[in-house]
PyMOL Python script that loads the backbone (N, CA, C, O; Angstrom):
from pymol import cmd

cmd.read_pdbstr("""\
ATOM      1  N   MET A   1      31.564 209.822 189.896  1.00  0.00           N
ATOM      2  CA  MET A   1      32.665 209.680 190.818  1.00  0.00           C
ATOM      3  C   MET A   1      33.971 209.641 190.031  1.00  0.00           C
ATOM      4  O   MET A   1      34.071 208.966 189.006  1.00  0.00           O
ATOM      5  N   PRO A   2      34.964 210.366 190.519  1.00  0.00           N
ATOM      6  CA  PRO A   2      36.260 210.350 189.825  1.00  0.00           C
ATOM      7  C   PRO A   2      37.020 209.056 190.089  1.00  0.00           C
ATOM      8  O   PRO A   2      36.802 208.369 191.087  1.00  0.00           O
ATOM      9  N   ASP A   3      37.918 208.751 189.158  1.00  0.00           N
ATOM     10  CA  ASP A   3      38.791 207.593 189.303  1.00  0.00           C
ATOM     11  C   ASP A   3      40.102 208.058 189.930  1.00  0.00           C
ATOM     12  O   ASP A   3      40.634 209.114 189.589  1.00  0.00           O
ATOM     13  N   TYR A   4      40.608 207.244 190.853  1.00  0.00           N
ATOM     14  CA  TYR A   4      41.846 207.574 191.549  1.00  0.00           C
ATOM     15  C   TYR A   4      42.883 206.500 191.304  1.00  0.00           C
ATOM     16  O   TYR A   4      42.559 205.321 191.161  1.00  0.00           O
ATOM     17  N   CYS A   5      44.149 206.928 191.257  1.00  0.00           N
ATOM     18  CA  CYS A   5      45.259 205.989 191.173  1.00  0.00           C
ATOM     19  C   CYS A   5      46.190 206.253 192.355  1.00  0.00           C
ATOM     20  O   CYS A   5      46.078 207.275 193.033  1.00  0.00           O
ATOM     21  N   PHE A   6      47.097 205.330 192.586  1.00  0.00           N
ATOM     22  CA  PHE A   6      47.919 205.363 193.788  1.00  0.00           C
ATOM     23  C   PHE A   6      49.387 205.273 193.432  1.00  0.00           C
ATOM     24  O   PHE A   6      49.781 204.570 192.502  1.00  0.00           O
ATOM     25  N   PHE A   7      50.186 205.999 194.190  1.00  0.00           N
ATOM     26  CA  PHE A   7      51.634 205.980 194.038  1.00  0.00           C
ATOM     27  C   PHE A   7      52.245 205.694 195.398  1.00  0.00           C
ATOM     28  O   PHE A   7      51.801 206.226 196.415  1.00  0.00           O
ATOM     29  N   GLN A   8      53.274 204.845 195.408  1.00  0.00           N
ATOM     30  CA  GLN A   8      53.934 204.511 196.672  1.00  0.00           C
ATOM     31  C   GLN A   8      55.431 204.713 196.567  1.00  0.00           C
ATOM     32  O   GLN A   8      56.054 204.471 195.534  1.00  0.00           O
ATOM     33  N   GLN A   9      55.982 205.169 197.683  1.00  0.00           N
ATOM     34  CA  GLN A   9      57.426 205.237 197.856  1.00  0.00           C
ATOM     35  C   GLN A   9      57.678 204.806 199.294  1.00  0.00           C
ATOM     36  O   GLN A   9      57.358 205.534 200.233  1.00  0.00           O
ATOM     37  N   GLY A  10      58.246 203.632 199.460  1.00  0.00           N
ATOM     38  CA  GLY A  10      58.393 203.080 200.804  1.00  0.00           C
ATOM     39  C   GLY A  10      57.012 202.770 201.364  1.00  0.00           C
ATOM     40  O   GLY A  10      56.232 202.045 200.747  1.00  0.00           O
ATOM     41  N   LYS A  11      56.717 203.321 202.533  1.00  0.00           N
ATOM     42  CA  LYS A  11      55.405 203.099 203.145  1.00  0.00           C
ATOM     43  C   LYS A  11      54.445 204.248 202.886  1.00  0.00           C
ATOM     44  O   LYS A  11      53.293 204.195 203.316  1.00  0.00           O
ATOM     45  N   GLN A  12      54.890 205.270 202.201  1.00  0.00           N
ATOM     46  CA  GLN A  12      54.048 206.426 201.927  1.00  0.00           C
ATOM     47  C   GLN A  12      53.232 206.198 200.659  1.00  0.00           C
ATOM     48  O   GLN A  12      53.763 205.805 199.621  1.00  0.00           O
ATOM     49  N   THR A  13      51.938 206.451 200.767  1.00  0.00           N
ATOM     50  CA  THR A  13      51.026 206.289 199.637  1.00  0.00           C
ATOM     51  C   THR A  13      50.389 207.633 199.313  1.00  0.00           C
ATOM     52  O   THR A  13      49.916 208.338 200.204  1.00  0.00           O
ATOM     53  N   VAL A  14      50.380 207.980 198.032  1.00  0.00           N
ATOM     54  CA  VAL A  14      49.774 209.225 197.570  1.00  0.00           C
ATOM     55  C   VAL A  14      48.620 208.872 196.640  1.00  0.00           C
ATOM     56  O   VAL A  14      48.742 207.989 195.791  1.00  0.00           O
ATOM     57  N   VAL A  15      47.494 209.571 196.809  1.00  0.00           N
ATOM     58  CA  VAL A  15      46.300 209.355 195.993  1.00  0.00           C
ATOM     59  C   VAL A  15      46.157 210.522 195.030  1.00  0.00           C
ATOM     60  O   VAL A  15      46.233 211.682 195.435  1.00  0.00           O
ATOM     61  N   LEU A  16      45.951 210.216 193.756  1.00  0.00           N
ATOM     62  CA  LEU A  16      45.735 211.254 192.744  1.00  0.00           C
ATOM     63  C   LEU A  16      44.566 210.881 191.857  1.00  0.00           C
ATOM     64  O   LEU A  16      44.280 209.704 191.638  1.00  0.00           O
ATOM     65  N   GLU A  17      43.897 211.900 191.354  1.00  0.00           N
ATOM     66  CA  GLU A  17      42.898 211.627 190.315  1.00  0.00           C
ATOM     67  C   GLU A  17      43.631 211.141 189.081  1.00  0.00           C
ATOM     68  O   GLU A  17      44.705 211.642 188.747  1.00  0.00           O
ATOM     69  N   ARG A  18      43.056 210.180 188.417  1.00  0.00           N
ATOM     70  CA  ARG A  18      43.709 209.576 187.266  1.00  0.00           C
ATOM     71  C   ARG A  18      43.980 210.586 186.153  1.00  0.00           C
ATOM     72  O   ARG A  18      44.937 210.421 185.395  1.00  0.00           O
ATOM     73  N   SER A  19      43.167 211.611 186.043  1.00  0.00           N
ATOM     74  CA  SER A  19      43.311 212.596 184.977  1.00  0.00           C
ATOM     75  C   SER A  19      44.380 213.650 185.261  1.00  0.00           C
ATOM     76  O   SER A  19      44.662 214.474 184.391  1.00  0.00           O
ATOM     77  N   ASP A  20      44.979 213.650 186.441  1.00  0.00           N
ATOM     78  CA  ASP A  20      45.964 214.660 186.826  1.00  0.00           C
ATOM     79  C   ASP A  20      47.364 214.241 186.380  1.00  0.00           C
ATOM     80  O   ASP A  20      48.148 213.711 187.168  1.00  0.00           O
ATOM     81  N   SER A  21      47.667 214.488 185.099  1.00  0.00           N
ATOM     82  CA  SER A  21      48.924 214.010 184.525  1.00  0.00           C
ATOM     83  C   SER A  21      50.135 214.803 185.005  1.00  0.00           C
ATOM     84  O   SER A  21      51.237 214.256 185.060  1.00  0.00           O
ATOM     85  N   ASP A  22      49.962 216.076 185.354  1.00  0.00           N
ATOM     86  CA  ASP A  22      51.088 216.880 185.838  1.00  0.00           C
ATOM     87  C   ASP A  22      51.636 216.339 187.157  1.00  0.00           C
ATOM     88  O   ASP A  22      52.845 216.157 187.300  1.00  0.00           O
ATOM     89  N   LYS A  23      50.760 216.086 188.105  1.00  0.00           N
ATOM     90  CA  LYS A  23      51.201 215.549 189.395  1.00  0.00           C
ATOM     91  C   LYS A  23      51.730 214.128 189.241  1.00  0.00           C
ATOM     92  O   LYS A  23      52.646 213.724 189.957  1.00  0.00           O
ATOM     93  N   THR A  24      51.157 213.373 188.315  1.00  0.00           N
ATOM     94  CA  THR A  24      51.639 212.017 188.053  1.00  0.00           C
ATOM     95  C   THR A  24      53.095 212.056 187.595  1.00  0.00           C
ATOM     96  O   THR A  24      53.919 211.274 188.070  1.00  0.00           O
ATOM     97  N   ALA A  25      53.405 212.955 186.684  1.00  0.00           N
ATOM     98  CA  ALA A  25      54.780 213.077 186.185  1.00  0.00           C
ATOM     99  C   ALA A  25      55.727 213.505 187.303  1.00  0.00           C
ATOM    100  O   ALA A  25      56.838 212.985 187.402  1.00  0.00           O
ATOM    101  N   ARG A  26      55.300 214.446 188.144  1.00  0.00           N
ATOM    102  CA  ARG A  26      56.150 214.902 189.248  1.00  0.00           C
ATOM    103  C   ARG A  26      56.438 213.779 190.246  1.00  0.00           C
ATOM    104  O   ARG A  26      57.572 213.614 190.695  1.00  0.00           O
ATOM    105  N   LEU A  27      55.412 213.017 190.583  1.00  0.00           N
ATOM    106  CA  LEU A  27      55.613 211.923 191.527  1.00  0.00           C
ATOM    107  C   LEU A  27      56.549 210.854 190.958  1.00  0.00           C
ATOM    108  O   LEU A  27      57.383 210.306 191.679  1.00  0.00           O
ATOM    109  N   THR A  28      56.408 210.567 189.688  1.00  0.00           N
ATOM    110  CA  THR A  28      57.272 209.586 189.042  1.00  0.00           C
ATOM    111  C   THR A  28      58.724 210.070 189.061  1.00  0.00           C
ATOM    112  O   THR A  28      59.640 209.280 189.293  1.00  0.00           O
ATOM    113  N   GLU A  29      58.931 211.354 188.820  1.00  0.00           N
ATOM    114  CA  GLU A  29      60.282 211.927 188.871  1.00  0.00           C
ATOM    115  C   GLU A  29      60.866 211.851 190.279  1.00  0.00           C
ATOM    116  O   GLU A  29      62.079 211.716 190.438  1.00  0.00           O
ATOM    117  N   GLN A  30      60.023 211.937 191.292  1.00  0.00           N
ATOM    118  CA  GLN A  30      60.475 211.897 192.681  1.00  0.00           C
ATOM    119  C   GLN A  30      60.731 210.470 193.166  1.00  0.00           C
ATOM    120  O   GLN A  30      61.158 210.273 194.304  1.00  0.00           O
ATOM    121  N   GLY A  31      60.476 209.482 192.324  1.00  0.00           N
ATOM    122  CA  GLY A  31      60.770 208.107 192.685  1.00  0.00           C
ATOM    123  C   GLY A  31      59.582 207.299 193.165  1.00  0.00           C
ATOM    124  O   GLY A  31      59.752 206.169 193.624  1.00  0.00           O
ATOM    125  N   TYR A  32      58.385 207.850 193.071  1.00  0.00           N
ATOM    126  CA  TYR A  32      57.185 207.102 193.446  1.00  0.00           C
ATOM    127  C   TYR A  32      56.867 206.096 192.353  1.00  0.00           C
ATOM    128  O   TYR A  32      57.096 206.349 191.170  1.00  0.00           O
ATOM    129  N   GLU A  33      56.335 204.946 192.766  1.00  0.00           N
ATOM    130  CA  GLU A  33      55.932 203.912 191.809  1.00  0.00           C
ATOM    131  C   GLU A  33      54.417 203.858 191.727  1.00  0.00           C
ATOM    132  O   GLU A  33      53.728 203.798 192.745  1.00  0.00           O
ATOM    133  N   LYS A  34      53.903 203.880 190.489  1.00  0.00           N
ATOM    134  CA  LYS A  34      52.459 203.795 190.299  1.00  0.00           C
ATOM    135  C   LYS A  34      52.010 202.372 190.617  1.00  0.00           C
ATOM    136  O   LYS A  34      52.619 201.404 190.161  1.00  0.00           O
ATOM    137  N   GLN A  35      50.966 202.257 191.383  1.00  0.00           N
ATOM    138  CA  GLN A  35      50.416 200.967 191.767  1.00  0.00           C
ATOM    139  C   GLN A  35      49.374 200.525 190.739  1.00  0.00           C
ATOM    140  O   GLN A  35      48.785 201.349 190.039  1.00  0.00           O
ATOM    141  N   PHE A  36      49.162 199.232 190.663  1.00  0.00           N
ATOM    142  CA  PHE A  36      48.251 198.648 189.676  1.00  0.00           C
ATOM    143  C   PHE A  36      46.796 199.035 189.936  1.00  0.00           C
ATOM    144  O   PHE A  36      46.024 199.220 188.995  1.00  0.00           O
ATOM    145  N   GLU A  37      46.423 199.159 191.204  1.00  0.00           N
ATOM    146  CA  GLU A  37      45.034 199.373 191.571  1.00  0.00           C
ATOM    147  C   GLU A  37      44.559 200.784 191.206  1.00  0.00           C
ATOM    148  O   GLU A  37      45.285 201.764 191.376  1.00  0.00           O
ATOM    149  N   GLU A  38      43.348 200.859 190.711  1.00  0.00           N
ATOM    150  CA  GLU A  38      42.647 202.118 190.475  1.00  0.00           C
ATOM    151  C   GLU A  38      41.218 201.938 190.952  1.00  0.00           C
ATOM    152  O   GLU A  38      40.608 200.892 190.725  1.00  0.00           O
ATOM    153  N   VAL A  39      40.678 202.965 191.620  1.00  0.00           N
ATOM    154  CA  VAL A  39      39.323 202.858 192.166  1.00  0.00           C
ATOM    155  C   VAL A  39      38.528 204.108 191.848  1.00  0.00           C
ATOM    156  O   VAL A  39      39.092 205.175 191.607  1.00  0.00           O
ATOM    157  N   SER A  40      37.217 203.966 191.851  1.00  0.00           N
ATOM    158  CA  SER A  40      36.306 205.097 191.772  1.00  0.00           C
ATOM    159  C   SER A  40      35.791 205.360 193.178  1.00  0.00           C
ATOM    160  O   SER A  40      35.370 204.437 193.875  1.00  0.00           O
ATOM    161  N   ALA A  41      35.825 206.622 193.592  1.00  0.00           N
ATOM    162  CA  ALA A  41      35.400 206.954 194.945  1.00  0.00           C
ATOM    163  C   ALA A  41      34.903 208.394 194.983  1.00  0.00           C
ATOM    164  O   ALA A  41      35.114 209.170 194.051  1.00  0.00           O
ATOM    165  N   ILE A  42      34.244 208.726 196.078  1.00  0.00           N
ATOM    166  CA  ILE A  42      33.703 210.069 196.267  1.00  0.00           C
ATOM    167  C   ILE A  42      34.825 211.087 196.405  1.00  0.00           C
ATOM    168  O   ILE A  42      34.780 212.157 195.797  1.00  0.00           O
ATOM    169  N   ASP A  43      35.847 210.748 197.217  1.00  0.00           N
ATOM    170  CA  ASP A  43      36.967 211.656 197.430  1.00  0.00           C
ATOM    171  C   ASP A  43      38.230 210.843 197.709  1.00  0.00           C
ATOM    172  O   ASP A  43      38.199 209.612 197.717  1.00  0.00           O
ATOM    173  N   GLU A  44      39.337 211.546 197.939  1.00  0.00           N
ATOM    174  CA  GLU A  44      40.619 210.885 198.158  1.00  0.00           C
ATOM    175  C   GLU A  44      40.619 210.014 199.410  1.00  0.00           C
ATOM    176  O   GLU A  44      41.232 208.947 199.434  1.00  0.00           O
ATOM    177  N   LYS A  45      39.932 210.473 200.442  1.00  0.00           N
ATOM    178  CA  LYS A  45      39.883 209.718 201.693  1.00  0.00           C
ATOM    179  C   LYS A  45      39.229 208.352 201.476  1.00  0.00           C
ATOM    180  O   LYS A  45      39.740 207.337 201.949  1.00  0.00           O
ATOM    181  N   HIS A  46      38.115 208.327 200.772  1.00  0.00           N
ATOM    182  CA  HIS A  46      37.427 207.068 200.498  1.00  0.00           C
ATOM    183  C   HIS A  46      38.241 206.188 199.543  1.00  0.00           C
ATOM    184  O   HIS A  46      38.234 204.963 199.664  1.00  0.00           O
ATOM    185  N   ALA A  47      38.935 206.811 198.603  1.00  0.00           N
ATOM    186  CA  ALA A  47      39.779 206.054 197.677  1.00  0.00           C
ATOM    187  C   ALA A  47      40.911 205.366 198.428  1.00  0.00           C
ATOM    188  O   ALA A  47      41.218 204.204 198.163  1.00  0.00           O
ATOM    189  N   LEU A  48      41.535 206.082 199.368  1.00  0.00           N
ATOM    190  CA  LEU A  48      42.623 205.497 200.148  1.00  0.00           C
ATOM    191  C   LEU A  48      42.118 204.361 201.038  1.00  0.00           C
ATOM    192  O   LEU A  48      42.812 203.361 201.221  1.00  0.00           O
ATOM    193  N   ALA A  49      40.912 204.512 201.591  1.00  0.00           N
ATOM    194  CA  ALA A  49      40.327 203.445 202.410  1.00  0.00           C
ATOM    195  C   ALA A  49      40.065 202.207 201.559  1.00  0.00           C
ATOM    196  O   ALA A  49      40.305 201.086 202.009  1.00  0.00           O
ATOM    197  N   ARG A  50      39.579 202.395 200.344  1.00  0.00           N
ATOM    198  CA  ARG A  50      39.326 201.258 199.442  1.00  0.00           C
ATOM    199  C   ARG A  50      40.630 200.582 199.039  1.00  0.00           C
ATOM    200  O   ARG A  50      40.696 199.358 198.933  1.00  0.00           O
ATOM    201  N   PHE A  51      41.667 201.389 198.815  1.00  0.00           N
ATOM    202  CA  PHE A  51      42.988 200.848 198.484  1.00  0.00           C
ATOM    203  C   PHE A  51      43.504 199.972 199.624  1.00  0.00           C
ATOM    204  O   PHE A  51      44.039 198.890 199.386  1.00  0.00           O
ATOM    205  N   ALA A  52      43.344 200.439 200.859  1.00  0.00           N
ATOM    206  CA  ALA A  52      43.763 199.653 202.029  1.00  0.00           C
ATOM    207  C   ALA A  52      42.969 198.349 202.105  1.00  0.00           C
ATOM    208  O   ALA A  52      43.530 197.304 202.435  1.00  0.00           O
ATOM    209  N   ASP A  53      41.673 198.398 201.805  1.00  0.00           N
ATOM    210  CA  ASP A  53      40.848 197.185 201.801  1.00  0.00           C
ATOM    211  C   ASP A  53      41.323 196.190 200.746  1.00  0.00           C
ATOM    212  O   ASP A  53      41.399 194.989 201.005  1.00  0.00           O
ATOM    213  N   ILE A  54      41.640 196.693 199.566  1.00  0.00           N
ATOM    214  CA  ILE A  54      42.111 195.822 198.486  1.00  0.00           C
ATOM    215  C   ILE A  54      43.402 195.136 198.889  1.00  0.00           C
ATOM    216  O   ILE A  54      43.559 193.932 198.686  1.00  0.00           O
ATOM    217  N   ARG A  55      44.327 195.895 199.459  1.00  0.00           N
ATOM    218  CA  ARG A  55      45.605 195.323 199.880  1.00  0.00           C
ATOM    219  C   ARG A  55      45.421 194.316 201.008  1.00  0.00           C
ATOM    220  O   ARG A  55      46.091 193.283 201.023  1.00  0.00           O
ATOM    221  N   ARG A  56      44.522 194.597 201.956  1.00  0.00           N
ATOM    222  CA  ARG A  56      44.257 193.674 203.059  1.00  0.00           C
ATOM    223  C   ARG A  56      43.677 192.362 202.523  1.00  0.00           C
ATOM    224  O   ARG A  56      44.084 191.281 202.949  1.00  0.00           O
ATOM    225  N   GLU A  57      42.726 192.458 201.588  1.00  0.00           N
ATOM    226  CA  GLU A  57      42.130 191.259 200.989  1.00  0.00           C
ATOM    227  C   GLU A  57      43.176 190.449 200.231  1.00  0.00           C
ATOM    228  O   GLU A  57      43.140 189.218 200.241  1.00  0.00           O
ATOM    229  N   LYS A  58      44.098 191.133 199.582  1.00  0.00           N
ATOM    230  CA  LYS A  58      45.152 190.445 198.845  1.00  0.00           C
ATOM    231  C   LYS A  58      46.048 189.656 199.802  1.00  0.00           C
ATOM    232  O   LYS A  58      46.404 188.514 199.514  1.00  0.00           O
ATOM    233  N   ARG A  59      46.414 190.258 200.939  1.00  0.00           N
ATOM    234  CA  ARG A  59      47.235 189.545 201.928  1.00  0.00           C
ATOM    235  C   ARG A  59      46.494 188.330 202.483  1.00  0.00           C
ATOM    236  O   ARG A  59      47.093 187.270 202.671  1.00  0.00           O
ATOM    237  N   ILE A  60      45.196 188.479 202.746  1.00  0.00           N
ATOM    238  CA  ILE A  60      44.390 187.363 203.259  1.00  0.00           C
ATOM    239  C   ILE A  60      44.328 186.240 202.234  1.00  0.00           C
ATOM    240  O   ILE A  60      44.473 185.068 202.581  1.00  0.00           O
ATOM    241  N   ASP A  61      44.112 186.599 200.965  1.00  0.00           N
ATOM    242  CA  ASP A  61      44.058 185.590 199.903  1.00  0.00           C
ATOM    243  C   ASP A  61      45.381 184.837 199.786  1.00  0.00           C
ATOM    244  O   ASP A  61      45.386 183.617 199.624  1.00  0.00           O
ATOM    245  N   GLN A  62      46.503 185.555 199.867  1.00  0.00           N
ATOM    246  CA  GLN A  62      47.808 184.897 199.786  1.00  0.00           C
ATOM    247  C   GLN A  62      48.010 183.955 200.967  1.00  0.00           C
ATOM    248  O   GLN A  62      48.519 182.846 200.801  1.00  0.00           O
ATOM    249  N   HIS A  63      47.615 184.393 202.147  1.00  0.00           N
ATOM    250  CA  HIS A  63      47.748 183.547 203.333  1.00  0.00           C
ATOM    251  C   HIS A  63      46.900 182.285 203.197  1.00  0.00           C
ATOM    252  O   HIS A  63      47.363 181.183 203.491  1.00  0.00           O
ATOM    253  N   ASN A  64      45.662 182.454 202.753  1.00  0.00           N
ATOM    254  CA  ASN A  64      44.772 181.300 202.588  1.00  0.00           C
ATOM    255  C   ASN A  64      45.290 180.345 201.516  1.00  0.00           C
ATOM    256  O   ASN A  64      45.184 179.127 201.666  1.00  0.00           O
ATOM    257  N   PHE A  65      45.840 180.880 200.452  1.00  0.00           N
ATOM    258  CA  PHE A  65      46.391 180.037 199.398  1.00  0.00           C
ATOM    259  C   PHE A  65      47.551 179.207 199.929  1.00  0.00           C
ATOM    260  O   PHE A  65      47.628 178.003 199.683  1.00  0.00           O
ATOM    261  N   LEU A  66      48.460 179.863 200.666  1.00  0.00           N
ATOM    262  CA  LEU A  66      49.603 179.136 201.215  1.00  0.00           C
ATOM    263  C   LEU A  66      49.166 178.092 202.237  1.00  0.00           C
ATOM    264  O   LEU A  66      49.731 177.000 202.296  1.00  0.00           O
ATOM    265  N   ALA A  67      48.162 178.428 203.040  1.00  0.00           N
ATOM    266  CA  ALA A  67      47.661 177.458 204.019  1.00  0.00           C
ATOM    267  C   ALA A  67      47.076 176.243 203.304  1.00  0.00           C
ATOM    268  O   ALA A  67      47.278 175.111 203.744  1.00  0.00           O
ATOM    269  N   GLY A  68      46.362 176.463 202.221  1.00  0.00           N
ATOM    270  CA  GLY A  68      45.793 175.361 201.446  1.00  0.00           C
ATOM    271  C   GLY A  68      46.866 174.557 200.739  1.00  0.00           C
ATOM    272  O   GLY A  68      46.745 173.339 200.602  1.00  0.00           O
ATOM    273  N   ALA A  69      47.918 175.232 200.289  1.00  0.00           N
ATOM    274  CA  ALA A  69      49.007 174.542 199.597  1.00  0.00           C
ATOM    275  C   ALA A  69      49.743 173.605 200.539  1.00  0.00           C
ATOM    276  O   ALA A  69      50.297 172.594 200.106  1.00  0.00           O
ATOM    277  N   ILE A  70      49.754 173.930 201.811  1.00  0.00           N
ATOM    278  CA  ILE A  70      50.404 173.064 202.796  1.00  0.00           C
ATOM    279  C   ILE A  70      49.445 171.974 203.265  1.00  0.00           C
ATOM    280  O   ILE A  70      49.846 170.822 203.431  1.00  0.00           O
ATOM    281  N   ALA A  71      48.192 172.330 203.477  1.00  0.00           N
ATOM    282  CA  ALA A  71      47.223 171.396 204.056  1.00  0.00           C
ATOM    283  C   ALA A  71      46.800 170.301 203.073  1.00  0.00           C
ATOM    284  O   ALA A  71      46.647 169.149 203.479  1.00  0.00           O
ATOM    285  N   MET A  72      46.611 170.624 201.820  1.00  0.00           N
ATOM    286  CA  MET A  72      46.095 169.644 200.872  1.00  0.00           C
ATOM    287  C   MET A  72      47.023 168.443 200.688  1.00  0.00           C
ATOM    288  O   MET A  72      46.533 167.314 200.719  1.00  0.00           O
ATOM    289  N   PRO A  73      48.324 168.618 200.499  1.00  0.00           N
ATOM    290  CA  PRO A  73      49.185 167.427 200.412  1.00  0.00           C
ATOM    291  C   PRO A  73      49.175 166.608 201.702  1.00  0.00           C
ATOM    292  O   PRO A  73      49.226 165.379 201.659  1.00  0.00           O
ATOM    293  N   LEU A  74      49.111 167.277 202.834  1.00  0.00           N
ATOM    294  CA  LEU A  74      49.059 166.570 204.111  1.00  0.00           C
ATOM    295  C   LEU A  74      47.790 165.729 204.208  1.00  0.00           C
ATOM    296  O   LEU A  74      47.833 164.588 204.668  1.00  0.00           O
ATOM    297  N   ILE A  75      46.675 166.282 203.781  1.00  0.00           N
ATOM    298  CA  ILE A  75      45.413 165.535 203.780  1.00  0.00           C
ATOM    299  C   ILE A  75      45.515 164.330 202.844  1.00  0.00           C
ATOM    300  O   ILE A  75      45.030 163.245 203.166  1.00  0.00           O
ATOM    301  N   GLY A  76      46.143 164.525 201.694  1.00  0.00           N
ATOM    302  CA  GLY A  76      46.324 163.417 200.753  1.00  0.00           C
ATOM    303  C   GLY A  76      47.162 162.297 201.331  1.00  0.00           C
ATOM    304  O   GLY A  76      46.841 161.122 201.153  1.00  0.00           O
ATOM    305  N   ILE A  77      48.234 162.652 202.024  1.00  0.00           N
ATOM    306  CA  ILE A  77      49.099 161.639 202.646  1.00  0.00           C
ATOM    307  C   ILE A  77      48.345 160.881 203.729  1.00  0.00           C
ATOM    308  O   ILE A  77      48.412 159.654 203.795  1.00  0.00           O
ATOM    309  N   LEU A  78      47.624 161.614 204.581  1.00  0.00           N
ATOM    310  CA  LEU A  78      46.859 160.965 205.651  1.00  0.00           C
ATOM    311  C   LEU A  78      45.770 160.060 205.084  1.00  0.00           C
ATOM    312  O   LEU A  78      45.496 158.997 205.642  1.00  0.00           O
ATOM    313  N   THR A  79      45.153 160.467 203.992  1.00  0.00           N
ATOM    314  CA  THR A  79      44.137 159.639 203.350  1.00  0.00           C
ATOM    315  C   THR A  79      44.756 158.353 202.806  1.00  0.00           C
ATOM    316  O   THR A  79      44.186 157.272 202.954  1.00  0.00           O
ATOM    317  N   ALA A  80      45.923 158.476 202.176  1.00  0.00           N
ATOM    318  CA  ALA A  80      46.594 157.289 201.643  1.00  0.00           C
ATOM    319  C   ALA A  80      46.974 156.323 202.769  1.00  0.00           C
ATOM    320  O   ALA A  80      46.825 155.110 202.622  1.00  0.00           O
ATOM    321  N   VAL A  81      47.457 156.852 203.877  1.00  0.00           N
ATOM    322  CA  VAL A  81      47.821 156.008 205.009  1.00  0.00           C
ATOM    323  C   VAL A  81      46.574 155.307 205.560  1.00  0.00           C
ATOM    324  O   VAL A  81      46.620 154.113 205.858  1.00  0.00           O
ATOM    325  N   ALA A  82      45.474 156.028 205.694  1.00  0.00           N
ATOM    326  CA  ALA A  82      44.226 155.438 206.220  1.00  0.00           C
ATOM    327  C   ALA A  82      43.718 154.343 205.288  1.00  0.00           C
ATOM    328  O   ALA A  82      43.260 153.301 205.756  1.00  0.00           O
ATOM    329  N   ILE A  83      43.791 154.561 203.990  1.00  0.00           N
ATOM    330  CA  ILE A  83      43.330 153.558 203.030  1.00  0.00           C
ATOM    331  C   ILE A  83      44.189 152.300 203.138  1.00  0.00           C
ATOM    332  O   ILE A  83      43.673 151.182 203.112  1.00  0.00           O
ATOM    333  N   ASN A  84      45.489 152.488 203.257  1.00  0.00           N
ATOM    334  CA  ASN A  84      46.381 151.320 203.402  1.00  0.00           C
ATOM    335  C   ASN A  84      46.093 150.551 204.683  1.00  0.00           C
ATOM    336  O   ASN A  84      46.139 149.321 204.682  1.00  0.00           O
ATOM    337  N   LEU A  85      45.801 151.241 205.762  1.00  0.00           N
ATOM    338  CA  LEU A  85      45.485 150.574 207.024  1.00  0.00           C
ATOM    339  C   LEU A  85      44.201 149.761 206.919  1.00  0.00           C
ATOM    340  O   LEU A  85      44.135 148.653 207.451  1.00  0.00           O
ATOM    341  N   PHE A  86      43.183 150.284 206.246  1.00  0.00           N
ATOM    342  CA  PHE A  86      41.922 149.566 206.103  1.00  0.00           C
ATOM    343  C   PHE A  86      42.035 148.397 205.132  1.00  0.00           C
ATOM    344  O   PHE A  86      41.356 147.388 205.321  1.00  0.00           O
ATOM    345  N   ARG A  87      42.853 148.496 204.120  1.00  0.00           N
ATOM    346  CA  ARG A  87      43.014 147.413 203.169  1.00  0.00           C
ATOM    347  C   ARG A  87      43.724 146.208 203.769  1.00  0.00           C
ATOM    348  O   ARG A  87      43.462 145.073 203.372  1.00  0.00           O
ATOM    349  N   LYS A  88      44.606 146.442 204.710  1.00  0.00           N
ATOM    350  CA  LYS A  88      45.356 145.361 205.327  1.00  0.00           C
ATOM    351  C   LYS A  88      44.488 144.501 206.221  1.00  0.00           C
ATOM    352  O   LYS A  88      44.825 143.341 206.455  1.00  0.00           O
ATOM    353  N   LYS A  89      43.405 145.014 206.720  1.00  0.00           N
ATOM    354  CA  LYS A  89      42.577 144.258 207.656  1.00  0.00           C
ATOM    355  C   LYS A  89      41.583 143.457 206.937  1.00  0.00           C
ATOM    356  O   LYS A  89      40.792 142.750 207.561  1.00  0.00           O
TER     357      LYS A  89
END
""", "prot")
cmd.dss("prot")
cmd.show_as("cartoon", "prot")
cmd.util.cbc("prot")
cmd.orient("prot")
């Protein structure tokens, strides 16, 4: 299976085989930015679908991290309050 890399400009994403240096240079000249992700896939269509999955998982992970960053201190505060209430009795 060939390896594919991705280039983005705005919301447009272009898929190229990693070995295609001529098209890579042209896209870079046109202002496209090479993305970090590279995947192995059967064809460009499957590579683009995998890229979308990777990006979706990344957004979910960021959301879950932020939710945990907010929830954990709140849980700690509530635990401290509960402990203080039980100690007073």
